[in-house]
MIKOLVEX-899882 format. One record per residue (C-alpha): residue number from 0; x, y, z. Coordinates in pm, 1 decimal. Layout:
N
(rec NUM; (X; Y; Z))
...
***
This chain:
419
(rec 0; (9737.0; 9632.5; 10722.9))
(rec 1; (9645.1; 9316.9; 10577.6))
(rec 2; (9814.8; 9035.5; 10752.2))
(rec 3; (9630.6; 8771.0; 10573.2))
(rec 4; (9904.7; 8717.6; 10279.4))
(rec 5; (10182.8; 8628.9; 10589.2))
(rec 6; (9932.0; 8396.7; 10790.0))
(rec 7; (9869.1; 8201.5; 10485.7))
(rec 8; (10218.3; 8163.3; 10390.5))
(rec 9; (10354.8; 8101.1; 10749.1))
(rec 10; (10085.0; 7809.8; 10728.2))
(rec 11; (10251.0; 7639.3; 10469.7))
(rec 12; (10470.6; 7306.2; 10604.2))
(rec 13; (10804.5; 7403.5; 10635.5))
(rec 14; (10842.2; 7747.0; 10590.3))
(rec 15; (10844.7; 7890.0; 10958.0))
(rec 16; (11130.4; 7662.4; 11021.7))
(rec 17; (11305.9; 7753.3; 10722.5))
(rec 18; (11313.7; 8088.9; 10770.9))
(rec 19; (11404.2; 8093.5; 11150.4))
(rec 20; (11723.4; 7882.8; 11071.1))
(rec 21; (11787.3; 8121.5; 10754.4))
(rec 22; (11834.5; 8420.2; 10979.3))
(rec 23; (12042.8; 8208.7; 11212.1))
(rec 24; (12242.1; 8090.6; 10986.1))
(rec 25; (12322.9; 8432.0; 10797.8))
(rec 26; (12440.6; 8617.1; 11115.3))
(rec 27; (12791.3; 8436.4; 11078.0))
(rec 28; (12789.7; 8458.3; 10697.3))
(rec 29; (12718.0; 8856.7; 10729.3))
(rec 30; (13020.6; 8886.6; 10973.1))
(rec 31; (13287.6; 8711.2; 10723.2))
(rec 32; (13382.8; 9076.5; 10535.7))
(rec 33; (13453.9; 9224.3; 10897.7))
(rec 34; (13666.1; 8971.8; 11032.3))
(rec 35; (13868.0; 8905.9; 10742.8))
(rec 36; (13941.7; 9295.6; 10732.3))
(rec 37; (14023.3; 9310.9; 11135.7))
(rec 38; (14233.8; 9035.7; 11080.4))
(rec 39; (14444.4; 9159.0; 10776.3))
(rec 40; (14457.4; 9511.2; 10952.6))
(rec 41; (14540.3; 9398.6; 11322.0))
(rec 42; (14692.6; 9009.8; 11313.0))
(rec 43; (14884.6; 9076.6; 10970.2))
(rec 44; (14974.3; 9421.9; 11017.6))
(rec 45; (14868.1; 9529.5; 10651.5))
(rec 46; (14687.5; 9802.6; 10515.6))
(rec 47; (14325.5; 9879.9; 10419.0))
(rec 48; (14404.4; 9798.0; 10039.6))
(rec 49; (14520.8; 9449.6; 10148.1))
(rec 50; (14229.5; 9407.3; 10344.5))
(rec 51; (14012.7; 9484.4; 10029.7))
(rec 52; (14208.3; 9242.3; 9803.0))
(rec 53; (14137.6; 8928.5; 10018.9))
(rec 54; (13763.0; 9075.4; 10067.3))
(rec 55; (13740.3; 9121.1; 9691.9))
(rec 56; (13908.8; 8771.3; 9616.2))
(rec 57; (13642.6; 8643.1; 9869.3))
(rec 58; (13370.1; 8783.2; 9665.2))
(rec 59; (13479.6; 8696.2; 9325.3))
(rec 60; (13494.6; 8332.6; 9442.6))
(rec 61; (13154.6; 8332.9; 9575.1))
(rec 62; (13043.2; 8502.1; 9258.0))
(rec 63; (13200.7; 8224.4; 9047.5))
(rec 64; (13087.7; 7936.1; 9272.2))
(rec 65; (12706.9; 8032.0; 9348.9))
(rec 66; (12566.0; 7906.6; 9013.9))
(rec 67; (12841.7; 7625.6; 9015.0))
(rec 68; (12702.5; 7524.8; 9333.6))
(rec 69; (12329.8; 7583.1; 9235.7))
(rec 70; (12403.8; 7362.8; 8934.1))
(rec 71; (12570.7; 7062.8; 9186.0))
(rec 72; (12209.3; 7088.7; 9408.5))
(rec 73; (11986.4; 7045.6; 9120.8))
(rec 74; (12196.7; 6760.7; 8976.3))
(rec 75; (12301.8; 6557.6; 9311.6))
(rec 76; (12066.3; 6721.7; 9593.9))
(rec 77; (12121.2; 6934.8; 9854.5))
(rec 78; (12292.0; 6726.1; 10122.2))
(rec 79; (12609.5; 6636.9; 9939.5))
(rec 80; (12660.8; 7030.1; 9859.9))
(rec 81; (12612.7; 7101.4; 10216.8))
(rec 82; (12855.6; 6835.7; 10306.2))
(rec 83; (13110.4; 6969.6; 10050.3))
(rec 84; (13086.8; 7324.3; 10134.3))
(rec 85; (13037.3; 7289.9; 10504.9))
(rec 86; (13371.4; 7100.9; 10539.7))
(rec 87; (13530.4; 7349.8; 10334.0))
(rec 88; (13423.6; 7628.6; 10518.9))
(rec 89; (13528.5; 7464.1; 10843.4))
(rec 90; (13902.1; 7414.0; 10696.4))
(rec 91; (13931.8; 7773.6; 10585.3))
(rec 92; (13820.3; 7935.6; 10911.5))
(rec 93; (14030.6; 7707.7; 11118.1))
(rec 94; (14334.5; 7731.6; 10927.7))
(rec 95; (14307.9; 8122.8; 10778.9))
(rec 96; (14408.1; 8303.6; 11095.9))
(rec 97; (14781.6; 8098.6; 11060.9))
(rec 98; (14786.6; 8159.0; 10722.7))
(rec 99; (15049.1; 8440.7; 10570.2))
(rec 100; (14919.9; 8755.9; 10365.1))
(rec 101; (15008.9; 8572.7; 10081.8))
(rec 102; (14852.2; 8261.0; 10122.1))
(rec 103; (14552.8; 8398.5; 10253.0))
(rec 104; (14486.9; 8574.8; 9971.3))
(rec 105; (14432.4; 8248.1; 9702.6))
(rec 106; (14283.8; 8078.5; 10005.5))
(rec 107; (13988.2; 8336.6; 10041.9))
(rec 108; (13926.7; 8319.6; 9675.2))
(rec 109; (13881.8; 7912.7; 9714.2))
(rec 110; (13678.8; 7965.8; 10009.5))
(rec 111; (13459.8; 8201.9; 9848.3))
(rec 112; (13404.1; 7930.8; 9539.0))
(rec 113; (13299.8; 7671.6; 9790.4))
(rec 114; (13135.7; 7914.1; 10018.1))
(rec 115; (12809.6; 7778.0; 10199.9))
(rec 116; (12523.3; 7878.6; 9942.5))
(rec 117; (12284.5; 7972.9; 10214.7))
(rec 118; (12153.8; 8272.2; 10060.9))
(rec 119; (12058.8; 8101.1; 9733.4))
(rec 120; (11933.9; 7771.9; 9867.5))
(rec 121; (11683.5; 7931.4; 10093.7))
(rec 122; (11529.4; 8114.0; 9801.4))
(rec 123; (11523.6; 7799.4; 9613.8))
(rec 124; (11363.0; 7620.0; 9911.3))
(rec 125; (11114.4; 7933.4; 9952.2))
(rec 126; (11025.5; 7844.7; 9573.8))
(rec 127; (10981.8; 7464.7; 9634.5))
(rec 128; (10780.3; 7519.4; 9961.0))
(rec 129; (10541.5; 7802.4; 9855.0))
(rec 130; (10299.2; 7805.3; 9539.9))
(rec 131; (10414.6; 8098.9; 9299.5))
(rec 132; (10094.3; 8306.3; 9401.7))
(rec 133; (10184.8; 8314.7; 9767.5))
(rec 134; (10555.5; 8359.4; 9704.0))
(rec 135; (10549.2; 8794.4; 9767.3))
(rec 136; (10497.4; 8734.3; 10106.3))
(rec 137; (10738.3; 8468.5; 10148.0))
(rec 138; (10992.9; 8643.8; 9958.2))
(rec 139; (10935.8; 8952.1; 10147.3))
(rec 140; (11026.4; 8777.5; 10510.8))
(rec 141; (11301.7; 8611.1; 10349.9))
(rec 142; (11436.4; 8997.3; 10275.2))
(rec 143; (11377.6; 9116.0; 10587.6))
(rec 144; (11581.0; 8804.1; 10718.0))
(rec 145; (11871.3; 8920.7; 10544.8))
(rec 146; (11834.5; 9276.2; 10686.1))
(rec 147; (11820.4; 9162.4; 11052.2))
(rec 148; (12128.7; 8914.0; 10971.0))
(rec 149; (12329.2; 9213.6; 10864.3))
(rec 150; (12214.2; 9439.1; 11157.4))
(rec 151; (12338.2; 9141.7; 11363.6))
(rec 152; (12636.7; 8979.7; 11222.4))
(rec 153; (12870.8; 9268.7; 11151.7))
(rec 154; (12803.5; 9438.1; 11468.4))
(rec 155; (12897.2; 9130.8; 11691.6))
(rec 156; (13201.0; 9077.7; 11467.0))
(rec 157; (13333.9; 9419.4; 11552.2))
(rec 158; (13240.4; 9382.8; 11945.6))
(rec 159; (13425.6; 9070.7; 11934.2))
(rec 160; (13720.3; 9157.2; 11737.4))
(rec 161; (13756.8; 9507.4; 11961.4))
(rec 162; (13682.9; 9304.7; 12250.7))
(rec 163; (13915.4; 9019.0; 12233.5))
(rec 164; (14081.8; 8953.7; 11923.2))
(rec 165; (14038.8; 8923.7; 11532.8))
(rec 166; (14199.4; 8593.0; 11555.2))
(rec 167; (13930.1; 8457.5; 11792.6))
(rec 168; (13668.7; 8634.3; 11586.6))
(rec 169; (13776.4; 8429.7; 11260.1))
(rec 170; (13725.4; 8114.7; 11478.1))
(rec 171; (13420.4; 8202.3; 11621.2))
(rec 172; (13267.0; 8305.7; 11259.8))
(rec 173; (13384.1; 7957.9; 11111.2))
(rec 174; (13216.5; 7778.2; 11411.2))
(rec 175; (12900.0; 7962.1; 11354.7))
(rec 176; (12919.6; 7899.3; 10939.6))
(rec 177; (12978.5; 7536.9; 10992.5))
(rec 178; (12708.6; 7499.6; 11288.4))
(rec 179; (12475.2; 7667.9; 11010.6))
(rec 180; (12588.4; 7398.4; 10779.5))
(rec 181; (12495.8; 7126.9; 10993.1))
(rec 182; (12183.4; 7294.3; 11070.4))
(rec 183; (12071.7; 7304.8; 10728.7))
(rec 184; (12179.5; 6955.1; 10672.4))
(rec 185; (11948.8; 6835.5; 10949.8))
(rec 186; (11682.0; 7056.2; 10837.7))
(rec 187; (11691.1; 6941.9; 10478.7))
(rec 188; (11458.0; 7189.5; 10297.3))
(rec 189; (11307.2; 7101.2; 10007.3))
(rec 190; (11472.8; 7218.0; 9662.1))
(rec 191; (11182.6; 7098.6; 9469.2))
(rec 192; (10794.3; 7155.6; 9501.6))
(rec 193; (10584.8; 6849.1; 9600.4))
(rec 194; (10390.5; 6874.5; 9270.6))
(rec 195; (10747.8; 6855.5; 9093.0))
(rec 196; (10885.9; 6501.2; 9011.8))
(rec 197; (11114.4; 6380.4; 9251.3))
(rec 198; (11361.5; 6188.8; 9005.5))
(rec 199; (11623.6; 6310.8; 8765.1))
(rec 200; (11517.1; 6597.2; 8543.4))
(rec 201; (11628.4; 6597.2; 8193.1))
(rec 202; (11914.1; 6847.7; 8117.7))
(rec 203; (11759.2; 7158.7; 7981.2))
(rec 204; (11983.1; 7342.0; 7781.2))
(rec 205; (12081.9; 7716.3; 7874.2))
(rec 206; (11918.7; 7864.8; 7587.8))
(rec 207; (11602.6; 7740.9; 7686.6))
(rec 208; (11570.9; 7933.2; 7998.1))
(rec 209; (11836.9; 8174.5; 8004.1))
(rec 210; (11612.5; 8410.6; 7857.0))
(rec 211; (11641.2; 8814.6; 7777.0))
(rec 212; (11397.2; 8814.2; 8074.1))
(rec 213; (11567.0; 8635.1; 8321.6))
(rec 214; (11895.5; 8814.7; 8204.1))
(rec 215; (11681.1; 9136.1; 8261.0))
(rec 216; (11577.9; 9009.6; 8622.9))
(rec 217; (11971.9; 8952.3; 8720.7))
(rec 218; (12069.3; 9290.4; 8541.8))
(rec 219; (11812.9; 9464.9; 8769.8))
(rec 220; (11944.8; 9278.2; 9069.8))
(rec 221; (12269.1; 9393.9; 9007.1))
(rec 222; (12204.8; 9756.6; 8959.7))
(rec 223; (11961.7; 9744.9; 9308.9))
(rec 224; (12268.5; 9622.3; 9486.0))
(rec 225; (12506.7; 9853.1; 9326.9))
(rec 226; (12323.3; 10132.4; 9434.5))
(rec 227; (12283.0; 9958.6; 9795.3))
(rec 228; (12673.9; 9909.1; 9794.6))
(rec 229; (12740.2; 10247.6; 9690.1))
(rec 230; (12530.1; 10412.3; 9968.5))
(rec 231; (12699.4; 10235.6; 10233.2))
(rec 232; (13009.6; 10392.4; 10128.8))
(rec 233; (12837.1; 10718.6; 10062.7))
(rec 234; (12696.6; 10751.0; 10436.5))
(rec 235; (12998.5; 10718.4; 10578.1))
(rec 236; (13168.3; 10976.8; 10360.0))
(rec 237; (12902.3; 11192.1; 10437.6))
(rec 238; (12911.8; 11186.7; 10820.6))
(rec 239; (13310.3; 11195.4; 10801.8))
(rec 240; (13282.3; 11523.0; 10627.9))
(rec 241; (13054.4; 11671.6; 10868.7))
(rec 242; (13235.7; 11551.0; 11175.6))
(rec 243; (12991.8; 11329.2; 11256.0))
(rec 244; (13108.1; 10967.6; 11176.6))
(rec 245; (13066.1; 10834.2; 11515.3))
(rec 246; (12688.5; 10812.7; 11427.3))
(rec 247; (12732.2; 10620.9; 11138.9))
(rec 248; (12575.0; 10307.8; 11313.5))
(rec 249; (12291.6; 10491.5; 11390.6))
(rec 250; (12216.8; 10618.8; 11046.7))
(rec 251; (12283.3; 10285.2; 10886.2))
(rec 252; (12059.9; 10134.8; 11155.6))
(rec 253; (11781.9; 10346.6; 11084.7))
(rec 254; (11821.4; 10290.9; 10692.5))
(rec 255; (11799.8; 9887.0; 10791.0))
(rec 256; (11492.5; 9927.9; 11016.4))
(rec 257; (11302.2; 10165.0; 10713.1))
(rec 258; (11410.7; 9863.5; 10490.1))
(rec 259; (11223.5; 9626.4; 10711.2))
(rec 260; (10938.2; 9827.1; 10728.0))
(rec 261; (10904.3; 9845.9; 10340.3))
(rec 262; (10989.7; 9484.8; 10294.3))
(rec 263; (10697.0; 9397.4; 10539.4))
(rec 264; (10442.3; 9646.4; 10343.4))
(rec 265; (10575.8; 9494.1; 10024.5))
(rec 266; (10457.0; 9150.4; 10144.4))
(rec 267; (10131.1; 9272.0; 10296.6))
(rec 268; (9972.7; 9493.0; 10033.5))
(rec 269; (9754.5; 9296.6; 9757.7))
(rec 270; (9926.9; 9402.8; 9453.3))
(rec 271; (10233.9; 9258.1; 9293.4))
(rec 272; (10506.6; 9561.0; 9169.2))
(rec 273; (10752.5; 9510.9; 8895.7))
(rec 274; (11131.1; 9443.9; 8995.5))
(rec 275; (11219.0; 9703.1; 8729.0))
(rec 276; (10981.4; 9947.8; 8864.6))
(rec 277; (11111.5; 9906.8; 9222.3))
(rec 278; (11480.9; 9915.9; 9120.9))
(rec 279; (11402.7; 10241.7; 8892.6))
(rec 280; (11241.1; 10409.1; 9215.7))
(rec 281; (11501.9; 10289.9; 9424.8))
(rec 282; (11767.0; 10449.3; 9215.2))
(rec 283; (11556.1; 10778.1; 9171.9))
(rec 284; (11535.8; 10816.8; 9551.5))
(rec 285; (11906.0; 10768.9; 9611.8))
(rec 286; (12026.7; 11050.4; 9402.3))
(rec 287; (11914.3; 11329.8; 9637.0))
(rec 288; (12006.8; 11168.0; 9980.5))
(rec 289; (12313.3; 11362.3; 9984.5))
(rec 290; (12123.0; 11685.3; 9953.7))
(rec 291; (12004.7; 11598.1; 10341.6))
(rec 292; (12356.4; 11754.4; 10448.0))
(rec 293; (12616.0; 11576.6; 10692.4))
(rec 294; (12378.3; 11617.5; 10999.6))
(rec 295; (12292.6; 11291.1; 11071.7))
(rec 296; (11953.1; 11337.7; 11152.3))
(rec 297; (11896.9; 11504.9; 10818.6))
(rec 298; (12069.1; 11181.2; 10647.4))
(rec 299; (11802.6; 10940.6; 10834.3))
(rec 300; (11517.3; 11147.7; 10686.7))
(rec 301; (11668.6; 11158.3; 10313.2))
(rec 302; (11756.2; 10763.3; 10359.6))
(rec 303; (11350.7; 10688.7; 10447.7))
(rec 304; (11211.2; 10670.1; 10101.3))
(rec 305; (11500.2; 10477.2; 9901.9))
(rec 306; (11540.3; 10272.1; 10249.1))
(rec 307; (11160.0; 10163.3; 10259.0))
(rec 308; (11245.6; 10029.4; 9859.6))
(rec 309; (11552.4; 9821.2; 9959.8))
(rec 310; (11404.0; 9498.9; 10091.3))
(rec 311; (11074.4; 9525.6; 9842.5))
(rec 312; (11302.6; 9527.4; 9541.4))
(rec 313; (11522.0; 9221.1; 9622.2))
(rec 314; (11249.5; 9049.1; 9728.8))
(rec 315; (11092.0; 9105.2; 9386.5))
(rec 316; (11374.3; 9023.6; 9195.2))
(rec 317; (11392.0; 8658.0; 9410.8))
(rec 318; (10987.5; 8602.1; 9309.8))
(rec 319; (11075.3; 8687.5; 8942.6))
(rec 320; (11372.7; 8445.7; 8926.5))
(rec 321; (11180.7; 8195.2; 9096.7))
(rec 322; (10883.1; 8242.5; 8809.9))
(rec 323; (11104.2; 8243.3; 8519.2))
(rec 324; (11350.6; 7936.9; 8601.0))
(rec 325; (11241.2; 7601.4; 8537.7))
(rec 326; (11215.4; 7372.2; 8829.0))
(rec 327; (11534.0; 7153.5; 8689.7))
(rec 328; (11737.2; 7435.7; 8686.7))
(rec 329; (11628.1; 7660.8; 8956.9))
(rec 330; (11925.8; 7629.3; 9204.0))
(rec 331; (12145.8; 7702.6; 8925.5))
(rec 332; (11941.2; 7990.0; 8841.4))
(rec 333; (11919.4; 8121.1; 9203.1))
(rec 334; (12279.3; 8118.4; 9211.3))
(rec 335; (12327.1; 8339.7; 8921.0))
(rec 336; (12090.1; 8565.5; 9134.0))
(rec 337; (12308.4; 8545.6; 9402.5))
(rec 338; (12600.5; 8616.9; 9194.7))
(rec 339; (12400.4; 8936.1; 9073.3))
(rec 340; (12366.1; 9055.8; 9401.5))
(rec 341; (12717.0; 9001.4; 9523.3))
(rec 342; (12876.2; 9137.4; 9166.4))
(rec 343; (12650.5; 9455.8; 9248.7))
(rec 344; (12756.2; 9507.2; 9617.4))
(rec 345; (13111.5; 9444.8; 9496.4))
(rec 346; (13108.4; 9717.1; 9269.4))
(rec 347; (12902.5; 9975.0; 9407.5))
(rec 348; (13120.1; 10026.5; 9720.6))
(rec 349; (13436.3; 10115.6; 9505.7))
(rec 350; (13249.8; 10286.5; 9233.6))
(rec 351; (13122.3; 10521.9; 9485.3))
(rec 352; (13451.2; 10566.3; 9687.9))
(rec 353; (13597.5; 10664.6; 9353.3))
(rec 354; (13364.7; 10936.9; 9234.6))
(rec 355; (13352.3; 11050.5; 9630.0))
(rec 356; (13746.6; 11086.7; 9624.6))
(rec 357; (13736.4; 11287.1; 9276.8))
(rec 358; (13429.4; 11538.5; 9408.5))
(rec 359; (13219.3; 11529.1; 9719.9))
(rec 360; (13033.7; 11246.3; 9892.4))
(rec 361; (12703.5; 11382.3; 9800.3))
(rec 362; (12777.6; 11310.3; 9417.8))
(rec 363; (12868.0; 10897.4; 9569.8))
(rec 364; (12480.9; 10889.7; 9618.1))
(rec 365; (12379.3; 11057.9; 9275.0))
(rec 366; (12626.2; 10852.9; 9067.1))
(rec 367; (12538.5; 10507.1; 9176.3))
(rec 368; (12111.7; 10625.7; 9181.7))
(rec 369; (12200.9; 10752.6; 8825.7))
(rec 370; (12369.9; 10419.6; 8684.6))
(rec 371; (12079.0; 10253.8; 8854.7))
(rec 372; (11820.8; 10433.9; 8643.3))
(rec 373; (12026.8; 10413.5; 8327.6))
(rec 374; (12021.6; 9973.8; 8377.3))
(rec 375; (11635.6; 10037.3; 8413.0))
(rec 376; (11587.9; 10259.0; 8105.2))
(rec 377; (11829.3; 9955.6; 7885.0))
(rec 378; (11601.8; 9678.6; 8054.3))
(rec 379; (11280.9; 9887.4; 7987.6))
(rec 380; (11385.3; 9951.0; 7613.6))
(rec 381; (11487.0; 9573.4; 7568.6))
(rec 382; (11183.6; 9457.3; 7740.8))
(rec 383; (10989.8; 9675.5; 7519.7))
(rec 384; (11165.6; 9537.7; 7211.9))
(rec 385; (11085.5; 9183.0; 7317.1))
(rec 386; (10739.8; 9267.9; 7367.0))
(rec 387; (10700.5; 9424.7; 7005.3))
(rec 388; (10880.6; 9123.2; 6847.7))
(rec 389; (10604.7; 8867.6; 7019.2))
(rec 390; (10351.0; 9101.7; 6900.2))
(rec 391; (10481.7; 9097.4; 6556.8))
(rec 392; (10499.2; 8707.9; 6540.7))
(rec 393; (10279.3; 8520.9; 6328.9))
(rec 394; (9938.7; 8385.9; 6503.5))
(rec 395; (10070.9; 8018.9; 6402.2))
(rec 396; (10444.6; 8067.1; 6537.3))
(rec 397; (10511.7; 7906.3; 6875.6))
(rec 398; (10522.8; 8124.6; 7148.5))
(rec 399; (10867.5; 8133.5; 7308.3))
(rec 400; (10859.4; 7922.3; 7679.2))
(rec 401; (10947.1; 8252.4; 7900.6))
(rec 402; (10665.3; 8430.9; 7737.8))
(rec 403; (10401.0; 8130.2; 7774.2))
(rec 404; (10544.4; 8052.0; 8130.8))
(rec 405; (10268.6; 8288.2; 8277.2))
(rec 406; (10301.1; 8673.6; 8428.5))
(rec 407; (10552.9; 8879.5; 8313.1))
(rec 408; (10755.1; 8931.1; 8609.5))
(rec 409; (10913.8; 9255.6; 8477.6))
(rec 410; (10554.0; 9412.1; 8407.8))
(rec 411; (10336.6; 9601.4; 8387.4))
(rec 412; (10447.9; 9836.3; 8663.0))
(rec 413; (10136.0; 9709.1; 8870.8))
(rec 414; (9951.7; 9388.6; 8831.8))
(rec 415; (9690.7; 9253.9; 9030.3))
(rec 416; (9735.0; 8978.5; 9297.1))
(rec 417; (9654.5; 8655.2; 9118.0))
(rec 418; (9558.5; 8520.0; 9503.0))
***
């Protein structure tokens, strides 16, 4: 396998340290949902529904706050936003274990609104550090680091909550998040490229950059994580139905490892793949997973094709957003991308759960995969209409900015690398 793209990307100043810090910083962030769930269940003696409401409040807050924080980064710089969010995180996690449930619910929403924006900041910084023709392997590395964080963070939270207490786990997660904020403040990764002006940008109206193409990439991002969120729930339901729920951790670990391999291969190949095609393939390969049956090893085998497409799909959407968003609004655009990813996960899990409750576990895979395919079809039809409109435009008519910006991030299905 060709490792030259990775060597060239990692040789760029600042990228290696950014990716290393991002892995460590994301671990406590991926543990927040588990920590909150155990706290509500065991410390507050509430049910799963109550725990789900707290998680939903935090998710809604994060989805709303991510683009707002990105806009602040664009206008005020990274460090002021890091100070604001790190202090807010510290206050929440220090006090949350002592709050009643009725107070914890709105507090979780507010905490989500000003959550430390590590995911979107890392992707924004990758776009600033890496030239456009080398971002594919860089975003592949970023996507793999996300997988590693999700493999470690929730497992650590479960171990700590069961071995010591949920309250201590909450404080430990909070300490980790505050430490992450401090590390990013010290690292202070760039949010603008070396060839981009350092002074204030002119204000760019949203109608100039929030184009149909960018909206299509955001829709693809949401659909991809909807499929992934639904798969999480369907895996648990399938194993529980077969009496093998104890193998859940092993199956999910295999799924994540296959995603890592897929992400590595995506960054190493010399071709660029459309995020629309990758998401459609992810959805298509997810639909039949339930046919693998309730045996854990069969489920592992059935998950391999879809698992190999997880990291590449997310990486390709990040790359596409970085290409479509002007530097002046890159933070807000990456924030919108983060919101799209968050909404997809938040919708996919309960959607699959509702389908499973009404039918059988295998339909959880089929339902979310089918929805992903439908979104891909709609995006494809919209994109074809946009291309037709551009083709029919008079020769002397101005070309839309997003069409003149460079290669189309949504197509063709496979394009030659410009490197």
